[in-house]
N, C-alpha and C positions, 0 to 999 in steps of 0.2 A: 504494499500497500502506498501511496506516496504520500509525504505527510508535507503542507504547505503551511506559512509562514501567512500572516496578511498581508502583507504584500504580496507575494507569491502568489497569493488565490486570486488578487485582484488581477495581478501578469495575465493566469492562467487564462482566466475569465473571458479577457481581452482576447485571447487567441482564441478559446473555445467559438466567441461571437467573428471572428474572422472565419475560422473554419468550418463552424455550420454549413448546413442546408440552404440559407436563408439567402444566398442569393439567384438568382435565375438559372437555371442552367447551360444557358448561351454564355450567361458573361462567365460563367467558373471558367467554363471551357477556354473561353479567351483567354485569362488570366491564366490556367495552366498551360494553354501553347508562350504564350509570353516568357515566362518562367522560365520554362524548357531550354528554351532558343536562348536566354541569356544566361544559363547553366552550362549549356555547349562551350557558349563562348568565351565565356570565364574558363572552363576548363582545358579548353587549347591551351589559353595563355599557361596556365599552374605546369601542364606537361612539357613547357620546356624548361623547367627548370625540375622536373621529379616524373620519374618512367611510371606509368601506368600499371599502379598496386591496391594498395588497402585505401581506402578513404574513410576519412567522419568527417559527417557533417552536425554541429552544433546547433540546434536549434534548426530542425529542420525542416519543419511545418510540413505540407502533406507531399514528401519527398521531391521535389522538384529537379533538385540536385543530385540528387542520389538515381530518379531515376533517369538524368544525363545522361551521368558519370558511368550506373551502371552498362548503357547502351554503350560507351566508349570502352568499356570491357574490366572496369576498374571493378573489387568488391567491394559492397558498400553497405558501412553501421550507422549510428547516427541516433540523436533523441531530439525529444520534443515535450514541451509540458504542457502538451493541447491533445486532449484524449481521442478529440475529431478528426485530427488531423493524423493521427496515426494510426486509426483504423481506414483514413480515407486512403491513404498512402499503400495501405495492403491492399484493399479493395481496387484502387485504380493502375495502380505499380507492381500487386505482389510485392512489397517490399516492405521488411521489416523494420521497425525503428524504435528503439527503448526510450517507452515511457515514464519521464522523471532526469531530475536537473544534473548535467553533466559532471558535477563536482559531486554527485550523492554516488555515482555509477562505480562499478569496481569493473574498470578496463586494464588489458594487460599492458604490461609496460614493452618498450620497442614494438608496438603490433603493427602500427599505422606509417604508411608513406607520404600521408598530406592528412590535415583535419582543417575544413573549411568552417569561417567562420563571416556568415555573410548578412551583414543587418541583426547581430547577436551579440556581441562584444558589451556594447556600450546598455545592456539589459542586464548584465548582469551584476551580483551583489559587491563583488570581489573579484576584479579581473587579474590581480596579481595571481591568487587561486589557480584562474581558470588557464593562464601561462603555464604555472607549473606543472599545471596536470596536462596539460597538452605536450610540455617538453619532454616528461614521463613516456606517454602513448607511443609519441614517434620514433621510428625507426633515426639510426644518427642517417643525415642528409636529409630528413624528409622534409614537407614542406608546410606552412601554414598562410591560408589564403585569407586576410582578414579586410572585409568593409565596414566602415562608420560613416556614421554620419560626421560630417565635420563643427567643430565649434569655433565661431569665429564671430564677431560683434555685427557684421551685417548680414548671417543666418540663422543666430541658436535663438533667436525668436519667434522665427519666421516658419522655422521648421520644427522647434521641439516638440516634444512628444511628450508626456507625463510619466509613462514609461522608461526615458531613457536614465538611466540610476549615474552612470559615468560619462562625459563626455571626453571628447579628446580629437588635439590640434595634431598633425602631423610628426610636431614633436614631441609631441607628449607618447605617442602611439610608437613614436620609434624608440624611445628612453623603452620602456617598458618592455620590449620584446628584446633590447640590449641586456637589457639586467638579467633578461632569466636566459641568456646564452644562443640568442639566435643572431645571424645575421642579415642583414635586409639586402634583398636585390632589388627592390621597387618597392617608392611612397609616396601616391602621388596622389592629386586632386581630380576628382570626377566633374564634369559638368553639372550646373543646375537644369534638372529637364522635366520639372514640374514635380516628381514624386518626393512624399512624403522625405521618405530617406535621402534624397539630393539637399545640396552638394554632399559629398562623401569624398571617403580620402578611401582609398583600394592599396593593400601593403602584402608586398609577400615576402615572405620570411624561411632560413632555411638555418635549422638546428644543429649548433657545432659544438664541435668536441671541446668539453671545456673542464 
């Protein structure tokens, strides 16, 4: 049984609303198509830095990234706090996603070639703990791809979401990853395209031997 704090209950309930069947089928189908196409593009970038192997998607939603990764030959794994999303991934893509919080899962060390965190790290209670665990479960030379909303004076009030617990600048994200023994391959701004998660920062980091 997954136990939630009051804050976690609120975050979980928000996710349940997003992934419930309240949206028209056609709208959901379009969301799926766009998300999978985006995931496929980003995976093609990830694969320039790490060979196709086993990937973990933190905050996997309804499995869009994992569906794209599976189609590209990856062995897929991930977690999600919305049970509705977990069921949806199983129903639509036959992908099993772990139900629960990343930092409460019992994951094997040196197990994954890549970890994906797209619009997830800003929702965590303690990013330091999340990155420590990520380092443990990654193989040497493994990659983590992170996307977070950008915090700056022009955008924070415009795009702020109530469940963004921590906010990042390019500098603060880079420092966090370096602190935990990751080498930065790239960290760059992505344009504001009207999505609530934009403008955001994309970064790819490699686990180094320290």
